NUDREN-84828 format. One line per 8 residues: their letters; for each residue x, y, z of C-alpha. Coordinates in Angstrom, 1 decimal, decimal comma. Layout:
NUDREN-84828
A) X/Y/Z  ...
END
This chain:
NUDREN-84828
MGKFWSLL) -0,2/0,0/0,1  3,0/2,1/0,6  4,2/2,1/-2,9  0,7/3,0/-4,3  0,9/6,4/-2,1  4,2/6,9/-3,1  3,3/6,6/-6,7  0,1/9,1/-6,0
FLCVPVLG) 2,3/11,7/-4,4  4,7/11,1/-7,6  1,5/12,3/-10,1  1,5/15,7/-8,1  5,1/17,2/-9,7  4,3/15,0/-13,2  1,0/16,5/-13,7  2,0/19,9/-12,3
TAMYLAGM) 4,7/20,2/-15,1  2,2/18,8/-17,9  -0,1/21,4/-17,0  2,7/24,1/-17,0  3,9/22,8/-20,5  0,3/22,6/-21,9  -0,7/26,4/-20,7  2,6/27,4/-22,3
YTSSGPLA) 2,5/25,9/-25,8  -1,7/26,1/-26,2  -2,8/29,0/-27,8  -6,7/28,3/-27,6  -9,1/25,7/-26,0  -9,4/24,7/-22,4  -5,7/24,0/-22,1  -4,7/27,6/-23,0
MWFPENIN) -4,4/29,1/-19,2  -1,4/31,3/-19,9  -1,1/34,9/-20,4  -2,7/36,1/-23,7  0,0/38,0/-26,3  1,5/40,8/-24,8  0,8/44,2/-27,0  2,1/46,5/-24,6
PMAEEIDL) 6,1/47,1/-24,9  5,9/49,2/-21,7  5,1/45,8/-19,7  7,6/43,6/-21,3  9,5/43,2/-18,1  6,2/42,2/-16,2  6,4/39,0/-18,2  9,9/38,4/-17,4
LHDIILAL) 9,9/38,8/-13,8  6,6/36,5/-14,0  8,5/34,0/-15,6  11,5/34,1/-13,4  9,1/33,7/-10,4  7,3/30,8/-11,9  10,6/29,2/-12,8  11,9/29,1/-9,3
SGVVFVAT) 8,6/28,2/-7,8  8,5/25,0/-10,3  12,2/24,0/-9,3  11,4/24,0/-5,6  7,7/22,5/-6,4  9,2/19,2/-8,4  12,3/19,0/-6,2  10,2/18,8/-3,2
GLAIFLFM) 7,4/16,4/-4,8  10,3/14,4/-6,2  12,2/14,0/-2,8  8,5/13,3/-0,9  8,0/9,9/-3,5  11,6/9,0/-3,1  11,4/8,9/0,6  8,1/7,1/0,7
WCYECGCN) 9,5/4,5/-1,8  12,8/3,7/-0,2  11,5/3,9/3,7  8,0/2,2/3,5  7,5/1,2/7,2  5,9/-1,9/6,2  9,0/-3,2/4,1  11,8/-1,0/6,3
KQLAKFVH) 12,6/-3,4/9,1  15,2/-0,9/10,1  14,6/1,0/13,4  14,5/4,9/13,1  16,9/6,8/13,9  16,4/10,2/15,4  19,0/13,1/14,8  19,2/16,6/15,9
GNHRVELW) 19,9/17,8/12,0  22,5/19,3/10,0  23,6/23,0/11,0  25,7/23,2/7,8  22,7/22,5/5,6  20,2/24,4/8,1  22,4/27,5/7,3  22,8/27,0/3,7
WTIIPTIV) 18,9/26,4/2,9  18,0/29,7/4,7  21,0/31,7/2,9  20,3/30,8/-0,4  16,6/31,7/-0,1  17,1/34,9/0,9  19,7/35,9/-1,5  17,0/34,6/-4,0
LVALAVYQ) 14,6/36,9/-2,4  16,3/39,9/-1,9  17,6/39,8/-5,7  14,1/39,5/-6,6  13,0/42,4/-4,6  15,4/44,8/-5,9  14,5/43,6/-9,7  10,7/44,1/-9,1
FKVYADVR) 11,2/48,0/-7,8  12,3/48,7/-11,1  9,5/46,9/-12,6  7,1/48,4/-10,3  8,4/52,0/-11,0  8,1/51,5/-14,6  4,4/50,8/-14,5  3,2/52,9/-11,4
INRPMMAG) 5,8/55,2/-10,6  7,8/56,7/-13,6  4,8/58,4/-15,4  5,3/59,7/-19,1  6,5/63,2/-18,8  5,7/66,2/-21,6  7,7/69,0/-22,4  7,4/71,9/-20,3
ADGVKGTA) 7,4/75,8/-20,7  10,6/75,6/-22,6  9,1/73,2/-25,2  12,1/70,5/-24,9  11,3/67,3/-23,2  13,9/65,9/-21,0  14,6/69,2/-18,9  14,1/70,1/-15,5
DDVPEPAS) 10,5/71,9/-16,0  8,7/68,9/-18,1  5,2/68,0/-16,6  3,3/64,7/-15,9  1,7/63,7/-19,4  -2,1/64,4/-18,6  -4,9/61,5/-18,7  -6,3/61,4/-22,0
FEVMGRQF) -9,5/59,1/-20,9  -11,1/58,1/-17,8  -12,5/54,8/-16,9  -15,1/54,4/-14,0  -16,2/51,3/-12,7  -19,8/50,9/-11,1  -21,9/48,0/-10,0  -21,9/46,8/-12,9
EWRIRYAG) -20,2/48,3/-15,8  -17,4/50,7/-17,2  -18,3/54,1/-18,0  -15,7/55,7/-20,3  -14,8/59,3/-20,9  -12,4/60,6/-23,3  -10,9/64,3/-23,2  -11,7/66,8/-26,0
EDRLLDTP) -9,7/69,4/-27,8  -8,3/70,8/-24,8  -6,8/67,6/-23,9  -7,8/67,6/-20,3  -10,5/65,8/-18,3  -13,3/67,3/-16,1  -13,6/70,1/-19,0  -16,9/71,1/-21,1
DDILGDVN) -15,6/69,3/-24,1  -15,2/65,8/-22,7  -16,6/63,3/-24,8  -18,6/60,2/-23,5  -17,5/56,9/-24,9  -19,5/53,8/-25,2  -20,2/51,7/-22,0  -17,8/48,9/-21,6
ELHCPTGT) -15,6/49,8/-24,6  -12,3/51,3/-24,7  -10,7/52,8/-27,6  -7,0/54,0/-28,1  -4,6/54,7/-30,9  -1,7/52,3/-32,0  1,8/53,2/-31,4  0,7/56,0/-28,8
VMVGSLKS) 1,3/56,3/-25,2  -1,9/56,6/-23,5  -2,5/57,8/-19,9  -5,8/57,2/-18,2  -7,5/58,0/-15,2  -9,3/55,2/-13,0  -12,3/55,8/-10,7  -14,7/53,8/-8,9
ADVLHSFF) -18,2/55,1/-8,2  -19,5/52,6/-5,3  -17,2/49,7/-4,2  -13,7/48,7/-5,0  -13,2/47,1/-8,6  -10,1/46,0/-10,3  -9,4/47,0/-14,0  -8,0/44,5/-15,8
IPALRLKN) -6,6/44,1/-19,5  -4,7/40,7/-19,8  -3,1/42,0/-23,4  -1,8/45,1/-21,9  -0,7/43,4/-18,4  -2,7/46,6/-17,2  -4,5/45,9/-13,6  -5,1/48,3/-11,2
DMIPGTRQ) -8,0/48,6/-8,3  -10,5/51,3/-8,4  -10,4/52,6/-4,8  -13,6/54,9/-3,8  -12,6/58,3/-3,2  -9,1/58,1/-4,9  -8,3/58,6/-8,8  -5,4/56,2/-10,1
IVWFQADK) -3,3/57,0/-12,9  -2,1/54,4/-15,4  -0,3/54,3/-18,5  0,4/52,0/-21,8  1,2/51,7/-25,5  -0,7/49,2/-27,6  1,2/48,4/-30,7  -0,9/45,4/-32,4
IGSYEIVC) -4,2/46,5/-33,9  -7,2/44,2/-32,4  -10,0/43,8/-30,1  -9,2/42,6/-26,7  -10,8/41,8/-23,3  -11,5/44,1/-20,5  -12,6/42,5/-17,0  -12,9/43,1/-13,2
AELCGWGH) -10,7/40,9/-11,2  -12,2/42,0/-7,7  -15,1/40,8/-6,5  -17,1/43,4/-6,4  -21,1/42,4/-5,7  -23,5/39,9/-7,5  -23,2/41,5/-10,8  -19,2/40,9/-10,6
YKMKGRFV) -19,7/38,6/-13,9  -21,2/41,1/-15,8  -18,1/43,7/-16,0  -16,8/42,4/-19,2  -15,7/45,1/-21,6  -13,8/45,3/-24,8  -10,6/47,0/-25,5  -10,2/48,2/-29,0
AEPPDQFQ) -6,6/49,1/-30,3  -7,1/50,9/-33,8  -4,7/52,9/-36,1  -4,8/56,7/-35,0  -7,2/58,0/-38,1  -9,7/55,5/-36,9  -9,6/56,1/-33,4  -9,8/59,7/-34,3
AYLQRLRE) -12,9/59,1/-36,7  -14,4/57,2/-33,8  -13,7/60,2/-31,3  -15,4/62,4/-34,0  -18,8/60,1/-34,2  -19,2/60,0/-30,2  -18,4/64,0/-30,5  -21,4/64,5/-33,0
KQFLREYV) -23,8/61,9/-31,1  -23,2/64,0/-28,0  -22,9/67,7/-29,0  -24,7/67,9/-32,3  -28,7/68,6/-32,1  -29,1/67,6/-35,6  -27,4/64,5/-35,0  -29,5/61,9/-37,2
PAPPQPAT) -28,2/58,2/-36,8  -27,3/56,4/-40,2  -30,7/54,3/-41,1  -30,2/50,7/-41,1  -29,6/49,1/-44,1  -32,4/47,1/-45,7  -32,0/43,1/-46,5  -30,3/42,2/-49,5
DQVALDNQ) -33,4/40,3/-50,6  -35,8/43,4/-50,2  -33,2/45,6/-52,0  -33,4/43,0/-55,0  -37,1/43,4/-54,6  -37,3/46,9/-54,8  -34,9/47,3/-57,7  -37,0/44,7/-59,7
PTN) -38,7/46,7/-62,9  -42,6/47,3/-62,6  -45,1/46,7/-65,1
END
């Protein structure tokens, strides 16, 4: 029976490694458990940090699982007639298994300070009064869009022609749909209208809590055209599952055309939406000659 349990424990590192490899090399389906493609060059180091931590954890996980299997297989009490010997331990081994993890954790902490600063502290800057970027009078890049989380949807707002939020020319966006131009550094403002939400765009590696009463600033750059998922990564109530949105990265000219459509819909009294197109068979019927 002891051999059975030792083989059962061996399945833990084996299945864990198999799931790791399946998630890494599978792009779709139920086994695609990995991150989607990263389209944000400003967050590439997040993937690197994630891979380093996962590799270190994986080595410890597999080594521990194999050690448990070997000890259970070799020292099964039903087959091993040798009396147990109790020892105090090995001070040298204990010293090394304390020093090595400490060095690894300190190195990770020092490296993650830089990664955290790039995505949370070192906000993109713009030229100040002298008109030259990179000088002492540079000012932070203003937020060009705002996302407000509320139970249970994302409210979107874009800065108008003055490039400032909270002014009369702000443009109201479509609910649960955020657009941005590709190849452009975008700075955004996150707010919550009620409870704690977490704004998460996996393809951008962008995840930030929305705390009621505060404004969070985020930034990114989308370099690939496409439509990507927006989710709420914080349990925010019974309708939490509804907070799925769409992030659209499009060429700059299409983004400006989208803003213009929103602007006309919001500000022009004479705005009339395009009439729905008739069905193809009805068009053909209408175009038939009459007697």
